[in-house]
ZAMAR-409427 format. One line per 4 residues: number of its first residue (from 1); their letters; for each residue x, y, z of N, C-alpha, C. Coordinates in Angstrom, 3 decimals. Each point is the difference from the previous one (the first is absolute). Layout:
% residues N
NUM	A	X/Y/Z/X/Y/Z/X/Y/Z | ...
//
This chain:
% residues 168
1	MTKK	15.147/9.846/1.516/-1.187/0.669/-0.462/-0.437/1.007/1.066 | -0.288/1.207/-0.440/-0.401/1.039/0.936/-1.459/-0.188/0.417 | -0.357/0.671/1.066/-1.356/-0.091/0.522/-1.006/0.532/-1.024 | 0.348/1.099/-0.643/-0.895/0.603/-0.989/-0.197/-0.933/-1.190
5	LQIL	1.062/-0.637/-0.446/-0.102/-0.931/-1.126/-0.871/-1.192/0.378 | 0.136/-0.491/1.213/-0.818/-1.123/0.463/-1.478/0.392/0.029 | -0.295/1.204/0.473/-1.382/0.484/0.028/-0.568/0.090/-1.410 | 0.793/0.529/-0.933/-0.456/0.127/-1.385/-0.268/-1.368/-0.627
9	KNSL	0.882/-0.953/0.258/-0.196/-1.341/-0.569/-1.232/-0.679/0.590 | -0.227/0.181/1.301/-1.216/-0.551/0.616/-1.248/0.645/-0.599 | 0.062/1.311/-0.213/-1.116/0.718/-0.602/-0.279/-0.506/-1.413 | 1.054/-0.221/-0.765/-0.170/-0.508/-1.366/-0.653/-1.379/0.016
13	EKKN	0.429/-0.823/0.921/-0.570/-1.346/0.106/-1.497/0.067/0.319 | -0.386/0.878/0.937/-1.412/0.161/0.361/-0.810/0.532/-1.180 | 0.560/0.969/-0.708/-0.721/0.578/-1.138/-0.172/-1.012/-1.119 | 1.026/-0.815/-0.261/-0.124/-1.040/-1.018/-1.074/-1.015/0.383
17	KAFD	-0.040/-0.356/1.276/-1.008/-0.947/0.476/-1.396/0.602/-0.157 | -0.169/1.264/0.368/-1.294/0.676/-0.132/-0.409/0.094/-1.467 | 0.975/0.271/-0.872/-0.294/0.086/-1.435/-0.503/-1.342/-0.524 | 0.680/-1.070/0.381/-0.418/-1.333/-0.446/-1.402/-0.339/0.496
21	EKLQ	-0.295/0.348/1.251/-1.329/-0.268/0.549/-1.074/0.793/-0.744 | 0.278/1.270/-0.258/-0.982/0.826/-0.712/-0.193/-0.481/-1.437 | 1.072/-0.444/-0.617/-0.096/-0.504/-1.367/-0.838/-1.277/-0.041 | 0.219/-0.894/0.946/-0.802/-1.225/0.067/-1.471/0.323/0.278
25	DHFR	-0.226/0.989/0.865/-1.365/0.423/0.299/-0.668/0.551/-1.253 | 0.735/0.771/-0.776/-0.535/0.550/-1.246/-0.335/-1.123/-0.984 | 0.878/-0.966/-0.125/-0.265/-1.127/-0.906/-1.248/-0.772/0.442 | -0.152/-0.194/1.314/-1.186/-0.701/0.504/-1.266/0.789/-0.322
29	TVKQ	0.062/1.311/0.140/-1.162/0.843/-0.281/-0.382/-0.069/-1.475 | 0.987/0.066/-0.870/-0.274/-0.053/-1.442/-0.535/-1.379/-0.383 | 0.594/-1.027/0.567/-0.431/-1.360/-0.303/-1.425/-0.239/0.493 | -0.340/0.585/1.132/-1.314/-0.138/0.597/-1.078/0.590/-0.902
33	ANGQ	0.314/1.077/-0.677/-0.974/0.670/-0.853/-0.379/-0.871/-1.192 | 0.951/-0.715/-0.545/-0.240/-0.927/-1.099/-0.719/0.652/-1.173 | 0.155/1.314/-0.131/-0.576/0.706/-1.141/-1.458/0.363/0.164 | -0.700/-0.567/0.956/-1.432/0.233/0.153/-0.358/1.423/0.428
37	PLND	0.630/0.546/1.032/-0.423/1.334/0.434/0.227/1.075/-1.060 | 0.873/-0.254/-0.929/0.267/1.011/-1.018/-1.179/0.145/-0.950 | -0.795/-1.057/-0.145/-1.185/0.079/-0.857/-1.191/0.591/0.750 | 0.115/0.027/1.302/-1.071/0.508/0.842/0.022/1.523/-0.024
41	KKNG	-1.132/0.612/-0.304/-0.031/1.456/-0.106/0.106/0.682/1.362 | -0.383/-0.699/1.067/0.060/0.588/1.329/1.413/-0.042/0.573 | 0.623/-1.187/0.039/1.259/-0.188/0.699/1.238/-0.008/-0.894 | -0.161/0.103/-1.271/1.146/-0.030/-0.903/0.987/1.118/0.289
45	RATL	-0.519/1.219/0.162/0.856/1.153/0.283/0.667/-0.141/1.379 | -0.752/-0.513/0.972/0.530/-0.170/1.356/1.149/-1.005/-0.004 | -0.135/-1.048/-0.790/1.065/-1.012/-0.082/1.244/0.594/-0.642 | -0.188/0.729/-1.079/1.143/0.633/-0.662/0.675/1.016/0.920
49	DKWE	-0.788/0.750/0.763/0.566/0.962/0.949/0.806/-0.705/1.084 | -0.517/-1.131/0.463/0.715/-0.772/1.020/1.345/-0.482/-0.540 | -0.017/-0.488/-1.221/1.249/-0.471/-0.618/0.985/1.153/-0.162 | -0.506/1.164/-0.382/0.874/1.164/-0.176/0.608/0.432/1.332
53	RQNE	-0.794/-0.038/1.073/0.526/0.329/1.325/1.106/-0.985/0.405 | -0.227/-1.272/-0.294/1.011/-1.003/0.314/1.268/0.239/-0.821 | -0.169/0.325/-1.270/1.160/0.292/-0.856/0.759/1.232/0.503 | -0.726/1.010/0.414/0.641/1.220/0.515/0.779/-0.313/1.282
57	SLRK	-0.583/-0.815/0.846/0.684/-0.416/1.227/1.287/-0.756/-0.332 | -0.060/-0.869/-0.989/1.190/-0.752/-0.427/1.061/0.937/-0.574 | -0.434/0.998/-0.786/0.957/0.958/-0.575/0.712/0.793/1.100 | -0.769/0.464/0.987/0.597/0.768/1.102/0.985/-0.851/0.790
61	LKDS	-0.366/-1.243/0.238/0.890/-0.891/0.744/1.265/-0.296/-0.800 | -0.157/-0.135/-1.310/1.164/-0.235/-0.863/0.934/1.208/0.022 | -0.567/1.209/-0.023/0.818/1.216/0.093/0.727/0.061/1.342 | -0.693/-0.377/1.059/0.607/-0.013/1.327/1.142/-1.013/0.066
65	IQKT	-0.185/-1.144/-0.624/1.061/-1.020/-0.052/1.213/0.544/-0.740 | -0.238/0.711/-1.105/1.114/0.559/-0.768/0.746/1.058/0.809 | -0.724/0.823/0.752/0.652/1.007/0.848/0.861/-0.667/1.057 | -0.495/-1.086/0.575/0.775/-0.718/1.011/1.242/-0.628/-0.621
69	KDAI	-0.133/-0.548/-1.204/1.165/-0.571/-0.681/1.044/1.081/-0.278 | -0.461/1.178/-0.410/0.924/1.113/-0.243/0.694/0.428/1.294 | -0.755/0.017/1.103/0.584/0.377/1.291/1.045/-1.033/0.439 | -0.263/-1.275/-0.246/0.972/-1.049/0.325/1.262/0.188/-0.832
73	EREE	-0.176/0.320/-1.262/1.153/0.221/-0.877/0.829/1.197/0.476 | -0.666/1.086/0.399/0.719/1.173/0.517/0.752/-0.342/1.280 | -0.658/-0.751/0.872/0.621/-0.380/1.272/1.225/-0.876/-0.235 | -0.110/-0.958/-0.901/1.149/-0.859/-0.311/1.126/0.806/-0.632
77	SKIR	-0.361/1.006/-0.797/1.002/0.870/-0.598/0.745/0.794/1.075 | -0.732/0.488/0.998/0.638/0.724/1.109/0.949/-0.918/0.761 | -0.426/-1.236/0.215/0.845/-0.955/0.723/1.277/-0.273/-0.785 | -0.137/-0.197/-1.318/1.190/-0.228/-0.838/0.928/1.217/0.029
81	RVEL	-0.583/1.193/0.007/0.804/1.226/0.026/0.794/0.098/1.307 | -0.646/-0.337/1.097/0.683/0.024/1.295/1.127/-1.028/0.013 | -0.273/-1.206/-0.503/1.029/-1.043/-0.026/1.185/0.420/-0.873 | -0.296/0.648/-1.109/1.068/0.467/-0.886/0.820/1.096/0.680
85	TNND	-0.675/0.906/0.674/0.688/1.078/0.700/0.828/-0.541/1.161 | -0.497/-1.058/0.650/0.717/-0.570/1.146/1.359/-0.573/-0.386 | 0.221/-0.274/-1.281/1.314/-0.470/-0.448/1.066/1.080/0.181 | -0.416/1.275/-0.026/0.936/1.113/0.103/0.093/0.584/1.405
89	IPSE	-0.874/-0.433/0.896/-0.019/0.545/1.357/0.917/-0.837/0.888 | 0.797/0.647/0.841/0.926/-0.735/0.874/-0.721/-0.972/0.946 | 0.688/-1.061/0.325/-0.597/-1.040/0.845/-0.298/0.515/1.411 | 0.741/1.000/0.468/-0.245/0.547/1.334/-1.411/0.583/0.099
93	ILDL	-0.425/0.695/-1.049/-1.342/0.580/-0.020/-1.045/-1.100/-0.124 | 0.263/-0.969/-0.874/-0.957/-1.091/-0.188/-0.149/-0.849/1.260 | 1.082/-0.130/0.767/-0.078/-0.732/1.268/-0.944/0.712/0.970 | 0.072/1.330/0.041/-0.893/0.766/0.869/-1.454/-0.109/-0.464
97	VQKG	-0.201/-0.115/-1.306/-1.353/-0.200/-0.529/-0.511/-1.371/0.438 | 0.852/-1.025/-0.088/-0.391/-1.346/0.421/-0.324/-0.052/1.491 | 0.749/0.736/0.808/-0.239/0.033/1.446/-1.258/0.786/0.344 | -0.464/0.837/-0.917/-1.196/0.796/0.248/0.287/1.379/0.563
101	ELLQ	1.271/0.377/0.045/0.331/1.328/0.508/-0.194/1.072/-1.070 | 0.121/-0.384/-1.254/-0.258/0.899/-1.127/-1.112/-0.594/-0.860 | -0.786/0.877/-0.612/-1.027/-0.406/-0.947/0.365/0.568/-1.362 | 0.004/-0.857/-1.011/0.352/0.458/-1.347/-1.260/0.498/-0.698
105	WRKH	0.101/1.168/-0.598/-1.112/0.601/-0.720/-0.021/-0.592/-1.399 | -1.094/-0.655/-0.363/-0.045/-0.656/-1.311/-0.133/1.001/-1.139 | -0.577/1.154/0.273/-0.114/1.015/-1.048/1.374/0.521/-0.396 | 0.856/0.197/0.999/1.387/0.412/-0.223/0.873/-0.972/0.808
109	PNTF	0.425/-1.107/-0.615/0.659/-1.072/0.764/1.332/0.378/0.646 | 0.573/1.132/-0.346/1.247/0.408/0.643/-0.252/0.896/1.213 | -1.271/0.151/0.386/-0.383/0.803/1.150/-0.510/-0.924/1.098 | 0.441/0.276/1.234/-0.343/-0.855/1.130/-0.549/0.841/1.141
113	FVTD	-1.002/-0.538/0.689/-0.576/0.641/1.177/0.478/-0.755/1.222 | 0.316/0.724/1.046/0.360/-0.615/1.271/-1.315/-0.299/0.724 | -0.160/-1.241/0.464/-1.254/-0.360/0.662/-0.188/0.836/1.260 | -1.235/0.372/0.240/-0.405/0.816/1.151/0.550/1.421/-0.045
117	VDKG	0.459/0.452/-1.160/0.472/1.382/-0.145/-0.820/0.650/-1.111 | -0.619/1.128/0.341/-0.776/0.734/-0.996/0.938/0.852/-0.847 | -0.336/0.166/-1.234/0.636/0.948/-0.924/1.409/-0.356/-0.488 | 0.934/-0.277/0.841/1.398/-0.177/-0.403/0.207/-1.186/-0.932
121	RIIW	0.903/0.168/-0.958/0.275/-1.052/-0.975/1.498/-0.171/-0.185 | 0.411/-1.234/-0.201/1.383/-0.305/-0.339/0.014/-0.379/-1.467 | 0.952/0.564/-0.742/0.040/-0.195/-1.449/1.342/-0.567/-0.410 | -0.048/-0.985/-0.893/1.227/-0.521/-0.595/0.139/0.652/-1.368
125	DNKR	1.025/0.837/-0.157/0.269/0.666/-1.273/0.897/-0.923/-0.812 | -0.571/-0.634/-0.988/0.721/-1.009/-0.768/1.053/0.617/-0.918 | -0.215/1.227/-0.431/0.982/0.645/-0.883/1.284/0.327/0.756 | -0.151/0.548/1.190/1.181/0.376/0.786/0.453/-1.108/0.946
129	KVVA	-0.837/-1.033/0.148/0.285/-1.137/0.893/0.168/0.467/1.447 | -0.933/0.834/0.446/0.021/0.485/1.375/-1.401/-0.110/0.595 | -0.038/-0.038/1.331/-1.270/0.024/0.709/-0.258/1.441/0.431 | -1.253/0.448/-0.139/-0.356/1.379/0.343/-1.321/-0.019/0.769
133	HRYT	-0.462/1.171/0.397/-1.270/0.088/0.721/-0.796/1.180/-0.511 | -1.311/-0.069/0.232/-0.902/1.083/-0.386/-1.035/0.204/1.087 | -0.511/1.208/0.083/-1.086/0.378/0.894/0.315/-0.255/1.478 | 1.256/0.016/0.353/0.347/-0.222/1.405/-0.386/1.196/0.866
137	HLVT	-0.084/1.181/-0.589/-0.389/1.177/0.781/-1.457/-0.090/0.456 | -0.776/-0.870/-0.612/-1.395/-0.171/0.386/-0.187/-1.000/1.144 | 1.058/-0.723/0.349/-0.070/-0.953/1.110/0.268/0.781/1.277 | -1.068/0.290/0.746/0.138/0.851/1.179/-0.015/-0.784/1.313
141	DKDQ	-0.611/-1.152/0.025/-0.060/-0.812/1.214/1.403/-0.518/0.340 | 0.417/0.131/1.243/1.366/-0.364/0.405/0.267/-1.494/-0.177 | -0.956/-0.839/0.373/0.199/-1.449/-0.138/0.129/-0.397/-1.469 | -0.872/0.549/-0.825/0.061/-0.300/-1.429/1.303/0.518/-0.597
145	RSKF	0.373/1.197/0.390/1.229/0.588/-0.534/1.224/-0.825/0.400 | 0.054/-0.456/1.246/1.158/-0.793/0.437/0.060/-1.337/-0.740 | -1.163/-0.599/-0.249/-0.025/-1.264/-0.751/0.473/0.228/-1.435 | -0.490/1.083/-0.616/0.394/0.306/-1.368/1.505/0.274/-0.073
149	VRLY	0.497/0.819/0.914/1.425/0.367/0.009/0.862/-1.239/0.208 | -0.408/-0.885/0.913/0.768/-1.218/0.272/0.119/-0.860/-1.263 | -1.138/-0.204/-0.689/0.034/-0.821/-1.212/0.785/0.680/-1.128 | -0.279/1.288/-0.200/0.673/0.696/-1.093/1.508/0.084/0.243
153	NGLN	0.416/0.370/1.202/1.434/0.119/0.282/0.709/-1.341/-0.132 | -0.660/-1.080/0.417/0.588/-1.325/-0.175/0.216/-0.324/-1.471 | -0.993/0.276/-0.821/0.142/-0.239/-1.443/1.027/0.959/-0.615 | -0.004/1.241/0.453/0.932/0.991/-0.517/1.449/-0.412/0.281
157	DILN	0.258/-0.490/1.201/1.361/-0.433/0.350/0.456/-1.171/-0.852 | -0.915/-0.909/-0.294/0.362/-1.192/-0.772/0.093/0.291/-1.499 | -0.979/0.742/-0.524/-0.125/0.143/-1.454/0.657/1.259/-0.569 | 0.297/0.980/0.813/0.617/1.225/-0.487/1.355/0.247/0.656
161	PKKN	0.890/-0.976/0.061/1.260/0.212/0.729/0.906/1.035/-0.670 | 0.021/0.074/-1.306/0.884/0.962/-0.699/-0.404/1.430/0.341 | -1.286/0.260/0.011/-0.505/1.336/0.283/0.376/0.395/1.434 | -0.139/-0.933/0.946/0.286/0.294/1.411/1.484/0.271/0.209
165	KKNK	0.881/-0.692/-0.717/1.437/0.199/0.166/0.426/1.370/-0.546 | -0.656/0.468/-1.043/0.349/1.298/-0.572/-0.354/1.117/0.971 | -1.077/-0.146/0.733/-0.459/1.047/0.922/0.885/0.073/1.245 | 0.725/-1.061/0.359/0.784/-0.020/1.240/1.324/0.660/-0.151
//
């Protein structure tokens, strides 16, 4: 379970608890009235307004709960998409992700960021079955560039051997 999914589930749990508390509070308020204030010309309107405010609060909380449920569903869908994509990605890349040297982008699961390197990306092209890179010209820091080059060249040597032999 990802950190974001855990946060969303905790939020949903808190919102459900708050909803239950507000609902019980509303029931206590209605039960307390016992129909009497509604006959009272002074406080009848005030009681109805209070109930309406409580109902509006419950409606807003219910909408918030639904938004959180939708966000959890989207997050789980992203996780499933990454897992499905990982079936096609070579184990060498996934090993680097497990070690923490690469970060997998969940929006585009075949794109990887090298940790501590700005801009540069390593891409697994599933159609051609090759590893490629993007935005490397934007990596200007020497330390970042050497780290990126080391990781990319290592993957390139392992995953693109046919291409390298043709160039020699």
